[in-house]
TORROLO-360028 format. One line per 10 residues: number of its first residue (from 0); their letters; for each residue x, y, z of C-alpha. Coordinates in steps of 0.1 Angstrom, whole numbers. Layout:
N
NUM) a) X:Y:Z | ...
//
This chain:
447
0) msidqdtlar) -1164:120:1467 | -1133:110:1488 | -1137:71:1502 | -1137:69:1535 | -1102:50:1546 | -1122:27:1568 | -1134:10:1538 | -1099:3:1524 | -1087:-20:1545 | -1069:-49:1536
10) dgssvagvgl) -1086:-72:1554 | -1112:-83:1536 | -1135:-54:1548 | -1154:-40:1517 | -1136:-14:1498 | -1165:0:1477 | -1203:13:1479 | -1224:5:1451 | -1259:21:1443 | -1284:1:1422
20) lgagvvgsqv) -1306:19:1393 | -1333:-11:1383 | -1343:-46:1401 | -1353:-60:1369 | -1346:-95:1362 | -1305:-83:1357 | -1304:-62:1385 | -1322:-86:1410 | -1295:-110:1404 | -1270:-83:1406
30) arvildpdng) -1280:-79:1439 | -1281:-113:1448 | -1247:-122:1435 | -1229:-87:1460 | -1251:-99:1491 | -1246:-133:1486 | -1224:-146:1519 | -1209:-177:1498 | -1190:-151:1471 | -1171:-139:1507
40) pehnvdlngi) -1149:-110:1513 | -1129:-108:1479 | -1158:-93:1462 | -1152:-59:1486 | -1181:-44:1479 | -1213:-35:1494 | -1248:-25:1482 | -1268:5:1499 | -1297:9:1483 | -1317:0:1451
50) lvrdinrare) -1336:23:1426 | -1374:5:1418 | -1405:17:1399 | -1425:-5:1430 | -1414:-9:1462 | -1439:-39:1473 | -1432:-60:1442 | -1416:-89:1461 | -1378:-99:1448 | -1367:-133:1456
60) gvpsellttd) -1334:-127:1479 | -1333:-89:1475 | -1341:-73:1510 | -1369:-47:1509 | -1352:-22:1531 | -1329:-15:1503 | -1353:-6:1483 | -1363:31:1478 | -1386:52:1449 | -1366:82:1454
70) peqvlsddrn) -1333:84:1426 | -1312:108:1454 | -1311:88:1478 | -1290:62:1454 | -1275:87:1437 | -1265:113:1465 | -1254:86:1494 | -1219:92:1499 | -1215:61:1509 | -1219:47:1468
80) niivevmgge) -1186:53:1448 | -1198:29:1422 | -1238:33:1408 | -1248:3:1384 | -1273:11:1362 | -1299:-19:1347 | -1328:1:1341 | -1329:-1:1301 | -1339:29:1280 | -1326:64:1270
90) eparsymaaa) -1343:82:1301 | -1343:90:1330 | -1313:63:1330 | -1286:87:1309 | -1299:119:1328 | -1289:93:1364 | -1260:82:1346 | -1248:119:1336 | -1252:130:1375 | -1237:100:1391
100) mqagkhvvta) -1205:110:1368 | -1207:147:1379 | -1213:137:1415 | -1175:116:1409 | -1192:83:1409 | -1179:56:1389 | -1204:42:1368 | -1211:4:1353 | -1242:2:1331 | -1254:-26:1305
110) nkealakhgd) -1280:0:1289 | -1269:-3:1251 | -1297:25:1239 | -1284:57:1256 | -1247:48:1250 | -1256:44:1217 | -1276:78:1216 | -1252:95:1240 | -1219:80:1243 | -1199:107:1234
120) elvglavdng) -1217:128:1260 | -1212:98:1284 | -1177:92:1278 | -1168:127:1281 | -1183:133:1311 | -1162:104:1329 | -1131:119:1311 | -1139:158:1329 | -1147:141:1359 | -1117:114:1361
130) vtlsyeasvg) -1140:86:1366 | -1149:53:1352 | -1180:46:1325 | -1176:5:1322 | -1199:-10:1299 | -1191:-46:1289 | -1226:-62:1294 | -1240:-40:1272 | -1231:-61:1237 | -1229:-99:1240
140) ggipvlaviq) -1240:-103:1275 | -1215:-123:1293 | -1189:-123:1260 | -1160:-101:1271 | -1158:-86:1240 | -1154:-49:1246 | -1123:-59:1271 | -1108:-76:1247 | -1114:-49:1218 | -1098:-23:1247
150) dslsanries) -1076:-46:1260 | -1058:-77:1242 | -1061:-62:1213 | -1051:-30:1216 | -1018:-33:1196 | -1042:-40:1169 | -1057:-18:1144 | -1092:-32:1142 | -1102:-38:1107 | -1135:-54:1109
160) iraiingttn) -1163:-63:1131 | -1187:-91:1119 | -1217:-101:1145 | -1246:-121:1156 | -1252:-99:1185 | -1291:-100:1188 | -1298:-137:1206 | -1338:-133:1202 | -1333:-131:1158 | -1310:-156:1161
170) yilssmeegg) -1333:-183:1177 | -1364:-174:1154 | -1341:-176:1124 | -1327:-211:1132 | -1360:-222:1143 | -1374:-212:1103 | -1349:-230:1091 | -1348:-263:1114 | -1385:-270:1112 | -1396:-247:1082
180) ssfgdalaea) -1423:-225:1106 | -1432:-193:1097 | -1415:-160:1112 | -1449:-155:1130 | -1446:-189:1140 | -1409:-191:1154 | -1415:-158:1171 | -1446:-170:1193 | -1426:-200:1199 | -1396:-177:1208
190) qelgyaeadp) -1421:-152:1233 | -1432:-188:1249 | -1400:-195:1260 | -1390:-161:1271 | -1368:-152:1243 | -1387:-127:1227 | -1405:-94:1245 | -1444:-94:1243 | -1435:-64:1222 | -1407:-77:1198
200) tadvdahdam) -1394:-44:1179 | -1363:-39:1190 | -1351:-72:1182 | -1372:-84:1153 | -1365:-48:1135 | -1329:-48:1144 | -1327:-17:1168 | -1311:-39:1201 | -1284:-51:1171 | -1284:-18:1163
210) yklsilarla) -1275:0:1189 | -1246:-28:1197 | -1227:-22:1169 | -1230:14:1174 | -1208:11:1212 | -1186:-15:1191 | -1179:5:1164 | -1170:37:1187 | -1144:16:1213 | -1132:-5:1178
220) fgasahpdai) -1129:22:1156 | -1131:55:1176 | -1161:66:1152 | -1192:84:1163 | -1219:61:1154 | -1247:73:1158 | -1279:51:1154 | -1290:75:1131 | -1259:65:1110 | -1261:28:1110
230) yregirniea) -1278:8:1080 | -1304:-7:1099 | -1330:-37:1085 | -1349:-62:1103 | -1359:-103:1093 | -1401:-95:1092 | -1394:-106:1056 | -1375:-132:1059 | -1397:-166:1052 | -1392:-205:1054
240) kdlryagalg) -1387:-205:1019 | -1359:-180:1017 | -1339:-198:1042 | -1348:-230:1021 | -1334:-214:991 | -1306:-202:1006 | -1298:-238:1020 | -1299:-253:987 | -1273:-225:972 | -1250:-234:999
250) ftikllaiar) -1266:-207:1022 | -1281:-197:1053 | -1294:-166:1067 | -1283:-147:1103 | -1289:-112:1111 | -1256:-97:1107 | -1239:-66:1125 | -1213:-57:1101 | -1185:-22:1107 | -1155:-24:1083
260) ngaagvrcrv) -1127:8:1087 | -1118:15:1049 | -1102:45:1036 | -1134:67:1032 | -1145:62:1070 | -1167:36:1090 | -1194:16:1071 | -1218:2:1097 | -1249:-22:1089 | -1275:-44:1102
270) hpalvpadvp) -1292:-65:1082 | -1303:-101:1070 | -1273:-119:1052 | -1267:-150:1032 | -1242:-168:1050 | -1219:-197:1036 | -1228:-229:1050 | -1194:-240:1060 | -1182:-210:1077 | -1185:-211:1120
280) makvngvlna) -1206:-181:1117 | -1234:-202:1102 | -1236:-226:1127 | -1243:-202:1157 | -1275:-211:1165 | -1303:-205:1190 | -1296:-176:1214 | -1260:-176:1209 | -1245:-145:1206 | -1210:-147:1186
290) velngdllgp) -1180:-119:1175 | -1152:-119:1150 | -1129:-90:1151 | -1102:-89:1126 | -1071:-71:1137 | -1042:-62:1115 | -1020:-76:1133 | -1039:-110:1149 | -1059:-113:1122 | -1096:-128:1124
300) lwlqgrgaga) -1104:-138:1164 | -1134:-155:1172 | -1156:-148:1204 | -1189:-170:1213 | -1211:-174:1243 | -1243:-169:1257 | -1252:-129:1248 | -1283:-124:1272 | -1301:-134:1299 | -1300:-125:1337
310) gptasavmgd) -1268:-146:1345 | -1244:-138:1317 | -1256:-104:1318 | -1249:-97:1353 | -1218:-115:1353 | -1206:-89:1329 | -1219:-62:1355 | -1202:-78:1382 | -1166:-78:1364 | -1168:-46:1358
320) vlriakgmla) -1181:-35:1393 | -1153:-60:1410 | -1125:-44:1382 | -1135:-8:1395 | -1134:-18:1434 | -1097:-37:1429 | -1087:-3:1413 | -1098:20:1443 | -1081:-6:1468 | -1048:-3:1447
330) ndgndksaig) -1051:36:1446 | -1061:39:1480 | -1090:54:1465 | -1073:91:1459 | -1068:87:1416 | -1103:83:1404 | -1084:78:1368 | -1058:53:1373 | -1087:27:1377 | -1094:29:1344
340) glggkntang) -1128:21:1323 | -1138:16:1284 | -1146:47:1279 | -1139:45:1245 | -1118:70:1218 | -1116:100:1208 | -1144:101:1184 | -1138:139:1177 | -1103:127:1153 | -1121:95:1144
350) psivdmddlq) -1133:86:1111 | -1164:95:1094 | -1198:71:1087 | -1201:63:1053 | -1236:52:1036 | -1246:23:1022 | -1245:38:984 | -1207:21:977 | -1209:-7:995 | -1203:-40:967
360) vryyvrlaai) -1222:-71:977 | -1235:-99:960 | -1273:-98:963 | -1300:-127:968 | -1331:-119:948 | -1365:-134:953 | -1388:-125:928 | -1424:-137:917 | -1427:-138:882 | -1453:-147:856
370) drfgvlakia) -1442:-180:847 | -1442:-175:808 | -1421:-171:779 | -1397:-141:776 | -1397:-126:813 | -1363:-141:821 | -1350:-116:791 | -1372:-89:804 | -1356:-94:837 | -1322:-98:826
380) nvfgeahisi) -1324:-64:810 | -1333:-44:837 | -1298:-57:855 | -1278:-49:827 | -1293:-15:825 | -1282:-7:859 | -1245:-29:856 | -1252:-58:875 | -1240:-90:861 | -1259:-118:869
390) asvlqfdadd) -1241:-150:887 | -1273:-175:885 | -1310:-180:876 | -1330:-209:899 | -1372:-214:896 | -1380:-227:929 | -1418:-233:939 | -1448:-225:909 | -1477:-214:917 | -1500:-232:890
400) ergladlvim) -1530:-213:897 | -1521:-183:900 | -1495:-187:874 | -1462:-176:886 | -1432:-189:896 | -1406:-182:926 | -1375:-170:904 | -1341:-166:926 | -1318:-147:913 | -1279:-145:927
410) thpareanmq) -1255:-118:915 | -1219:-112:909 | -1207:-82:934 | -1224:-54:927 | -1230:-15:941 | -1256:-10:967 | -1267:20:949 | -1276:2:919 | -1291:-23:931 | -1315:-7:947
420) eaaarlrqld) -1320:12:913 | -1324:-24:897 | -1353:-34:925 | -1375:0:918 | -1374:-9:879 | -1385:-50:889 | -1412:-38:911 | -1424:-14:880 | -1422:-44:861 | -1453:-59:841
430) vvaslenlir) -1438:-99:840 | -1424:-94:877 | -1459:-95:904 | -1433:-89:935 | -1401:-88:945 | -1405:-107:974 | -1369:-102:989 | -1336:-85:987 | -1307:-99:1011 | -1274:-97:1008
440) vedydtv) -1246:-117:1007 | -1215:-117:1035 | -1187:-131:1020 | -1159:-149:1036 | -1134:-144:1011 | -1126:-108:1019 | -1132:-91:1056
//
């Protein structure tokens, strides 16, 4: 699709037409930013149509005449050079983005699920059709982490990523640690404050963070990190006592998204982790996000900011839109490929994704054990037979009525497969009432 040269005037008139898919919290904010007359001519974009589910729903600052329930009215409008997708979900968002790029339109999206599950396909469509696929808003809200990876760190080989990229779970864990509240109470508080959805599954079961890590791994390593290949574990099993015990040991607990590129390939994992209390990641509290990138030339780089919400997400979306519009202006709209975009590395020749079996980390193991003579010997024997060395054993809360005590075992670095073998045997041991929790330790003396 060619661009009407009248839209390319250098006198401050609009250069790009935008079609918006979705007008929820983020979409409505994007619309208001585009339509705000105080933003001036430097924005160089016109909003021509907005796809919504309910045309009768009131949306403050969004003119009703722009709304439609027909996707073709937005996707097929020749005035639209850029399609902004902020619907969320896998379908029909993926199909709409694909159709837009096949029609020669640039796409800006905040859709982490569609990108994680169909990123190779969507990036391929952008390349094949000479258009831009930009998705800064899909990871970290307003934190420009994707642009930093692609542009500022382009001379570096990214070796590792370590991140807190879900504000809901970070708020819940912070609340549990600071106030001693249960997971259920902290979740209810997050829902009341609007930090958690009525159905919190995507957040607390770590799907959201997993999708974001998939996007980061694709861009940083060129790895086709489909969500099915990423180890995922949520925070439902974390109790206030785990945070209390971790604190006594010099740690806190965070839901971390971690990817490391090694000789065997890239290992991607999302799970709760004990983090040393004296490192910056331990001090990222509330709904804040933080991403630590480690480059071979630069070393560690730290990015922190608001990772969610209408404002930060709209900021990232509009950053992509305005960059595309400026690229169109600079190229007179003739060379779409010169505009550039995030896209991603070619995953066809990228590193493989490796499983968790050979991961070597320390472990925090919390057992409800029978409080009697000889228990420790039996437990230690299980660890020894699994070739796991115990660093320390601490006894915490005792339940005298039931004759149980909380035993917290910290191990030396051990192989994941061995730890899972030991965990299975501990659950069957006659002196162990239950294996209450198994949490990996994220050590900061290695990257």
